[in-house]
C-alpha positions as CSV (number, residue, x, y, z in Angstrom):
1,M,10.0,-26.0,39.0
2,G,9.3,-24.0,35.8
3,T,6.1,-22.1,35.0
4,P,3.2,-24.4,34.0
5,V,1.4,-23.6,30.8
6,V,-2.2,-24.5,30.3
7,T,-2.5,-26.1,26.9
8,V,-5.0,-25.4,24.2
9,D,-6.8,-28.6,25.0
10,G,-6.8,-27.7,28.7
11,L,-8.4,-24.3,27.9
12,A,-11.0,-26.0,25.7
13,R,-11.8,-28.5,28.5
14,M,-12.2,-25.7,31.0
15,A,-14.6,-24.0,28.6
16,T,-16.6,-27.2,28.3
17,L,-16.9,-27.6,32.1
18,L,-17.9,-24.0,32.6
19,L,-20.5,-24.1,29.8
20,A,-22.2,-27.2,31.4
21,D,-22.8,-25.2,34.6
22,A,-24.1,-22.0,33.1
23,D,-27.8,-22.2,33.6
24,F,-29.4,-18.8,34.4
25,S,-29.1,-15.2,33.2
26,A,-30.5,-12.3,35.2
27,V,-31.2,-8.7,34.7
28,G,-31.5,-5.8,37.3
29,V,-31.7,-2.1,37.8
30,A,-28.5,-1.2,39.8
31,T,-25.8,1.0,38.5
32,A,-22.7,0.4,40.7
33,A,-19.7,-0.8,38.8
34,P,-19.0,-4.5,38.6
35,A,-16.3,-5.7,41.0
36,L,-14.3,-9.0,41.4
37,G,-16.0,-9.6,44.7
38,D,-19.6,-9.5,43.4
39,T,-21.7,-12.6,44.2
40,Q,-25.1,-11.5,42.9
41,L,-26.7,-8.6,41.0
42,Q,-27.3,-5.6,43.2
43,S,-31.0,-5.3,42.3
44,E,-32.1,-8.4,40.4
45,S,-35.5,-8.1,38.8
46,N,-35.8,-11.0,36.4
47,R,-34.1,-14.4,35.9
48,S,-34.4,-16.7,32.9
49,A,-33.0,-20.1,32.1
50,V,-30.3,-20.4,29.5
51,S,-31.8,-21.4,26.2
52,Q,-28.7,-22.3,24.2
53,R,-25.1,-23.2,24.9
54,L,-22.4,-23.2,22.2
55,S,-18.7,-23.9,22.3
56,Q,-15.7,-23.9,20.0
57,G,-12.4,-24.6,21.6
58,A,-11.9,-22.2,24.4
59,N,-14.8,-20.0,23.3
60,I,-18.2,-20.4,24.7
61,Q,-21.5,-18.6,24.0
62,V,-24.6,-18.7,26.2
63,R,-27.9,-17.4,25.1
64,T,-30.9,-16.5,27.2
65,L,-34.3,-15.1,26.2
66,H,-36.0,-12.8,28.7
67,G,-39.7,-12.3,28.0
68,N,-40.8,-8.7,27.5
69,G,-43.5,-8.9,30.2
70,D,-40.9,-9.9,32.8
71,L,-38.5,-7.0,32.2
72,P,-38.2,-3.7,34.0
73,A,-38.9,-0.6,32.0
74,T,-35.2,0.1,32.0
75,L,-32.5,-2.4,33.0
76,T,-29.0,-1.6,33.8
77,E,-27.2,-4.7,34.9
78,L,-26.9,-8.3,33.7
79,G,-25.4,-11.4,35.2
80,L,-24.7,-15.0,34.2
81,F,-25.0,-17.6,36.9
82,L,-23.7,-21.2,37.4
83,D,-25.6,-23.9,39.3
84,G,-28.5,-21.5,40.0
85,T,-32.2,-21.9,40.1
86,S,-35.1,-19.6,38.9
87,S,-35.2,-17.9,42.3
88,P,-33.4,-14.5,42.5
89,N,-29.9,-14.1,44.1
90,N,-28.7,-17.7,44.0
91,G,-26.0,-19.7,42.2
92,E,-22.5,-18.6,41.6
93,M,-22.2,-15.4,39.5
94,L,-19.7,-16.0,36.7
95,T,-19.9,-12.5,35.2
96,R,-21.7,-9.1,35.7
97,V,-21.9,-6.2,33.3
98,L,-23.6,-2.8,33.2
99,E,-25.6,-2.1,30.1
100,T,-28.6,0.2,29.8
101,F,-31.5,-1.2,27.9
102,T,-35.0,0.4,27.6
103,K,-37.6,-2.2,26.8
104,D,-40.1,-1.8,24.0
105,T,-42.5,-4.5,22.8
106,N,-39.9,-7.2,22.0
107,D,-38.3,-9.9,24.2
108,L,-34.6,-9.5,25.1
109,L,-32.1,-12.0,23.8
110,V,-28.9,-11.9,26.0
111,V,-25.8,-13.4,24.3
112,W,-22.8,-14.0,26.6
113,S,-19.6,-14.6,24.7
114,I,-16.6,-15.7,26.8
115,T,-13.1,-16.8,25.9
116,I,-11.1,-18.9,28.4
117,A,-7.5,-17.7,28.0
118,G,-4.2,-18.8,29.6
119,G,-1.2,-16.7,30.3
């Protein structure tokens, strides 16, 4: 059998399915590098529901607003979760990133941009 190729329509459909399950973004204060085996943030301190989902073909964007009063003074890790709840450390973590952010008086808008790609 030859090598199967995922079509453009197939990639777009995968993006749509993934987007439907993305429901919580979380922030934390750990600094260990993200790894493929991560299942949760290392030190989750706040979790907020996704406020907007956008898609175009195989590209998705998920936006979450974290209220200033719920943020740690300095956050260092962020994660996007599928099929989660508002309780910490649950759901399937889709992605985790390290990014240092020192809060001031504003809320934090986290924008996740993901492209589903085939090979």
